[in-house]
C-alpha positions in Angstrom: -125.3 -152.2 -96.2 -122.0 -150.9 -94.7 -121.9 -147.5 -93.2 -119.7 -146.3 -96.0 -122.2 -147.4 -98.6 -125.0 -145.7 -96.5 -122.7 -142.5 -96.5 -122.6 -142.5 -100.3 -126.3 -143.0 -100.4 -126.9 -140.2 -97.9 -125.0 -137.6 -99.9 -126.4 -138.6 -103.3 -129.4 -136.2 -102.9 -127.1 -133.3 -102.2 -124.7 -134.3 -105.0 -125.6 -131.6 -107.4 -125.3 -128.8 -104.9 -122.0 -130.2 -103.6 -120.6 -130.3 -107.1 -121.0 -126.5 -107.2 -119.3 -125.9 -103.9 -116.5 -128.4 -103.9 -113.3 -126.7 -105.2 -110.4 -128.4 -107.0 -107.2 -128.5 -105.0 -105.3 -126.3 -107.5 -106.3 -123.6 -109.9 -109.8 -124.8 -110.9 -110.6 -125.7 -114.5 -114.1 -124.3 -115.0 -114.7 -126.3 -118.2 -117.7 -128.6 -118.0 -117.0 -132.3 -117.6 -116.1 -133.9 -121.0 -114.1 -136.8 -122.4 -110.9 -135.0 -121.9 -111.6 -134.0 -118.3 -110.6 -136.3 -115.5 -111.4 -136.0 -111.8 -108.5 -136.7 -109.3 -109.2 -137.1 -105.6 -106.4 -136.7 -103.0 -106.6 -137.6 -99.4 -104.5 -134.6 -98.5 -102.3 -132.2 -100.5 -100.6 -131.3 -97.2 -98.8 -134.6 -97.6 -95.4 -133.8 -99.3 -95.4 -136.9 -101.3 -98.9 -136.5 -102.5 -98.2 -132.9 -103.4 -95.2 -134.0 -105.5 -97.3 -136.7 -107.3 -100.0 -134.1 -107.9 -97.5 -131.9 -109.7 -96.2 -134.8 -111.8 -99.8 -135.8 -112.7 -100.5 -132.2 -113.8 -97.4 -132.1 -115.9 -98.3 -135.4 -117.6 -101.9 -134.4 -118.2 -101.0 -131.0 -119.7 -98.6 -132.6 -122.1 -101.3 -134.8 -123.4 -104.2 -132.2 -123.6 -106.1 -133.7 -120.6 -107.8 -131.4 -118.1 -107.6 -132.3 -114.5 -110.4 -131.5 -112.0 -108.5 -131.9 -108.7 -110.1 -132.4 -105.3 -108.3 -132.2 -101.9 -110.2 -133.9 -99.1 -107.8 -132.6 -96.5 -107.9 -135.9 -94.7 -111.7 -135.6 -94.2 -113.7 -138.8 -95.2 -117.1 -137.1 -95.5 -115.6 -134.4 -97.7 -114.0 -136.9 -100.0 -117.3 -138.9 -100.2 -119.1 -135.8 -101.3 -116.5 -134.9 -103.8 -116.5 -138.3 -105.4 -120.3 -138.5 -105.5 -120.5 -135.0 -107.0 -118.0 -135.8 -109.7 -119.8 -138.9 -110.7 -123.0 -137.0 -111.2 -121.5 -134.7 -113.8 -119.3 -137.4 -115.4 -121.6 -138.0 -118.4 -119.0 -139.6 -120.7 -117.8 -142.4 -118.3 -114.3 -140.9 -118.1 -112.1 -142.6 -115.5 -111.6 -141.2 -112.0 -108.3 -141.4 -110.1 -108.6 -141.9 -106.3 -106.2 -141.5 -103.4 -108.7 -142.7 -100.6 -108.8 -141.1 -97.2 -108.8 -144.7 -96.0 -109.0 -148.1 -97.5 -112.7 -148.6 -96.5 -113.6 -145.4 -98.2 -111.7 -146.8 -101.2 -114.0 -149.8 -101.3 -117.0 -147.4 -101.2 -115.5 -145.3 -104.0 -115.1 -148.5 -106.0 -118.8 -149.4 -105.5 -119.9 -146.0 -106.6 -117.7 -146.1 -109.7 -119.0 -149.5 -110.7 -122.6 -148.3 -110.2 -121.8 -145.4 -112.5 -120.0 -147.6 -115.0 -116.9 -145.5 -114.6 -113.3 -146.8 -114.5 -111.4 -146.1 -111.3 -107.7 -146.0 -110.7 -106.4 -146.0 -107.1 -103.0 -145.0 -105.8 -101.2 -144.7 -102.5 -103.9 -146.6 -100.6 -105.0 -149.9 -102.1 -108.4 -151.5 -101.3 -108.2 -155.3 -100.9 -107.3 -157.4 -103.9 -110.7 -159.0 -103.5 -112.3 -155.6 -103.7 -110.4 -154.7 -106.9 -111.2 -158.0 -108.5 -114.9 -157.3 -108.0 -114.8 -154.7 -110.8 -113.2 -155.3 -114.1 -112.4 -151.6 -114.5 -110.7 -151.0 -111.2 -106.9 -150.6 -111.0 -104.2 -149.9 -108.4 -100.9 -148.2 -109.2 -98.2 -148.1 -106.6 -95.2 -149.9 -105.1 -94.7 -152.9 -102.8 -94.3 -151.4 -99.4 -92.3 -154.4 -98.2 -89.5 -153.5 -100.6 -89.0 -150.0 -99.1 -88.6 -151.4 -95.7 -86.0 -153.9 -97.0 -84.1 -151.2 -98.7 -84.1 -149.1 -95.6 -82.6 -152.0 -93.7 -79.9 -152.4 -96.4 -79.0 -148.6 -96.1 -78.7 -148.9 -92.3 -76.7 -152.1 -92.3 -74.3 -150.6 -94.8 -74.0 -147.4 -92.9 -73.2 -149.2 -89.5 -70.7 -151.5 -91.2 -68.9 -148.5 -92.6 -69.3 -146.5 -89.4 -69.1 -148.8 -86.3 -68.5 -145.7 -84.2 -72.3 -145.0 -84.9 -72.9 -147.5 -82.1 -72.2 -144.8 -79.5 -72.4 -146.9 -76.4 -70.4 -149.7 -78.0 -72.9 -152.4 -76.8 -73.3 -154.1 -80.3 -77.0 -153.1 -80.4 -78.5 -150.4 -82.5 -81.0 -148.4 -80.3 -83.5 -146.8 -82.7 -86.7 -144.7 -82.9 -89.3 -145.7 -85.5 -91.5 -142.8 -86.8 -94.6 -144.4 -88.4 -97.4 -143.3 -90.7 -101.0 -143.7 -89.9 -101.7 -147.0 -87.9 -104.5 -147.9 -90.4 -102.3 -147.4 -93.5 -101.0 -150.7 -95.0 -97.7 -149.1 -96.0 -97.0 -147.9 -92.5 -97.4 -151.4 -91.0 -95.5 -153.2 -93.8 -92.6 -150.7 -94.1 -92.1 -150.9 -90.3 -92.3 -154.7 -89.9 -90.2 -155.4 -93.0 -87.4 -153.1 -91.7 -87.3 -154.9 -88.3 -87.6 -158.4 -89.8 -84.8 -157.7 -92.4 -82.4 -156.3 -89.7 -83.0 -159.4 -87.4 -82.8 -161.9 -90.3 -79.4 -160.3 -91.2 -78.1 -160.9 -87.7 -78.1 -157.2 -86.6 -79.2 -156.6 -83.1 -81.6 -153.7 -82.6 -83.5 -152.3 -79.7 -86.6 -149.9 -80.0 -86.3 -146.8 -77.9 -89.7 -145.6 -79.2 -92.3 -146.5 -81.9 -94.4 -143.5 -82.6 -97.2 -142.8 -85.1 -96.5 -139.4 -86.5 -99.2 -139.9 -89.3 -96.8 -139.0 -92.2 -96.5 -135.4 -90.8 -93.3 -133.4 -90.8 -94.6 -131.2 -88.0 -95.7 -134.1 -85.8 -92.4 -135.9 -86.3 -90.5 -132.8 -85.3 -92.5 -132.5 -82.2 -92.1 -136.1 -81.2 -88.3 -135.9 -81.6 -88.3 -132.7 -79.7 -90.2 -134.3 -76.9 -87.5 -137.0 -76.7 -84.9 -134.3 -76.5 -86.9 -132.7 -73.6 -86.8 -136.0 -71.8 -83.1 -136.2 -72.4 -83.5 -139.4 -74.3 -81.6 -138.4 -77.5 -78.4 -139.7 -75.9 -79.8 -143.2 -76.1 -80.8 -143.0 -79.8 -78.5 -144.2 -82.4 -80.8 -144.4 -85.4 -84.2 -142.8 -86.6 -86.1 -144.9 -89.1 -89.1 -143.0 -90.8 -91.9 -144.4 -92.9 -91.6 -141.4 -95.2 -89.3 -138.5 -95.9 -91.6 -135.8 -94.5 -91.2 -137.3 -91.0 -87.5 -137.8 -91.6 -87.2 -134.1 -92.4 -89.2 -133.2 -89.3 -86.9 -135.4 -87.2 -83.8 -133.6 -88.7 -85.3 -130.2 -87.9 -85.7 -131.3 -84.3 -82.2 -132.8 -84.1 -80.6 -129.7 -85.5 -82.4 -127.5 -82.9 -80.5 -129.6 -80.4 -77.1 -129.3 -82.2 -77.3 -132.7 -84.0 -76.9 -133.5 -87.7 -75.4 -130.1 -88.6 -74.4 -130.2 -92.3 -70.8 -131.3 -93.0 -70.3 -132.9 -89.6 -66.8 -134.4 -89.7 -66.8 -138.1 -90.6 -66.6 -140.3 -87.6 -68.0 -137.7 -85.2 -71.1 -139.3 -83.9 -71.3 -137.5 -80.6 -73.7 -135.1 -82.2 -75.0 -137.2 -85.2 -77.9 -139.6 -85.3 -78.4 -141.5 -88.7 -81.8 -140.8 -90.2 -83.4 -142.8 -93.1 -86.6 -142.1 -94.9 -88.8 -143.2 -97.9 -90.0 -141.2 -101.0 -86.9 -139.4 -102.3 -88.5 -136.1 -102.0 -86.3 -133.2 -103.4 -85.8 -131.9 -99.8 -84.7 -135.3 -98.7 -82.3 -135.7 -101.5 -80.7 -132.4 -100.5 -80.5 -133.7 -97.0 -78.7 -136.9 -98.2 -76.2 -134.8 -100.2 -75.5 -132.6 -97.2 -75.0 -135.5 -95.0 -77.9 -134.8 -92.6 -79.6 -138.0 -93.7 -78.0 -141.2 -94.6 -80.4 -142.3 -97.3 -84.0 -142.7 -98.6 -86.0 -144.9 -100.9 -87.3 -143.6 -104.1 -91.1 -143.9 -104.3 -91.3 -142.9 -107.9 -94.2 -140.5 -108.0 -93.3 -139.4 -111.6 -93.6 -143.0 -112.8 -96.8 -143.6 -110.8 -98.3 -140.4 -112.4 -97.2 -141.6 -115.8 -98.8 -145.0 -115.5 -102.1 -143.7 -114.2 -102.2 -141.3 -117.3 -101.4 -144.1 -119.6 -104.3 -146.2 -118.3 -106.5 -143.1 -118.3 -105.7 -142.4 -121.9 -106.3 -146.0 -123.0 -109.8 -145.7 -121.6 -110.4 -142.3 -123.2 -109.2 -143.7 -126.6 -110.8 -147.1 -126.4 -107.5 -149.0 -126.4 -106.7 -152.2 -124.9 -104.6 -151.9 -121.7 -101.6 -154.1 -121.9 -98.3 -154.4 -120.0 -96.5 -152.9 -123.0 -98.9 -149.9 -122.9 -98.5 -149.5 -119.1 -94.7 -149.9 -119.2 -94.7 -152.2 -116.2 -96.0 -155.7 -115.5 -99.4 -155.8 -113.9 -101.0 -158.6 -111.9 -104.8 -158.6 -111.5 -104.9 -154.9 -112.4 -102.2 -154.1 -109.8 -99.2 -152.2 -111.2 -96.1 -152.4 -109.1 -93.6 -149.5 -109.8 -90.3 -150.5 -108.2 -88.7 -148.7 -105.4 -85.0 -147.6 -105.7 -82.5 -147.4 -102.8 -80.9 -144.0 -102.6 -77.7 -143.0 -100.9 -74.9 -140.6 -101.7 -73.4 -143.2 -104.0 -76.2 -143.1 -106.5 -78.0 -139.8 -105.8 -76.9 -138.3 -109.0 -78.8 -141.0 -110.9 -82.0 -140.2 -109.1 -82.1 -136.5 -109.5 
């Protein structure tokens, strides 16, 4: 038995008590569990992307008369384990649960618990292995292919440097960059970073890493890391900042602006105090930054579409309907639904808003 399975077993005895003490992340719905009440588990609502997705999910549920019981693990594995176990104890009607695992191993443990309770489970943001998903016929994953986001970032950067050769400030023909990464254990962090680098090299663009930093998706940590580079007088070497998500991109911009860089409406062609920054998610704050010119682009991680697909699958289970690609609105493969990314720059930002 794995340590995660043992962990679920260990908390089972305390599940009833935990159910009374765990609070949903938002205004709690005190209604007892019923066929129109769905439990949703977030790894952390401090994550700006997860927060946006939560709001989209609430809107979609409200429009369809479904009550959400939302739980925020605050990036705490044991807390999420207890929350999931507690919810399964009171889930008497076999309603689906929606899970954003604290980590992928916890996702596997959550899947086993759902299967033991004969409850459908829909994952998002962190995907257990395809083998694990295939082990349970009522397990789903809704998300986007992380490689595509790294590919689109590379396209944005390549187009920018072709249009602004002066962005190569030392004129050496090499783009010196900083990579701000998410959690080392998160598959999206690894794939987004590796795909960006590989695409740039395959396109014949010379790049040189100044630093590769795990800022764990955090705006604050990203800001601190870029500020530390400034303190070491290294910003003069940096010609590009690539971020695995928009929260870190926004943190990087805050640090740059504190040093007099990336001030809105910097004159075109003036790169003495401008470092291109690119992110992923298309958060509203990031779209504002793109419009102001403090950020060169982002990649839409369509949280509204992800929320919509998850609720379509949920409703199908609640109504006893067959789940088809037509019902979902996207093609699925082995219960994995890929919601496409969209490249976002000033040229198409009006279409994304």
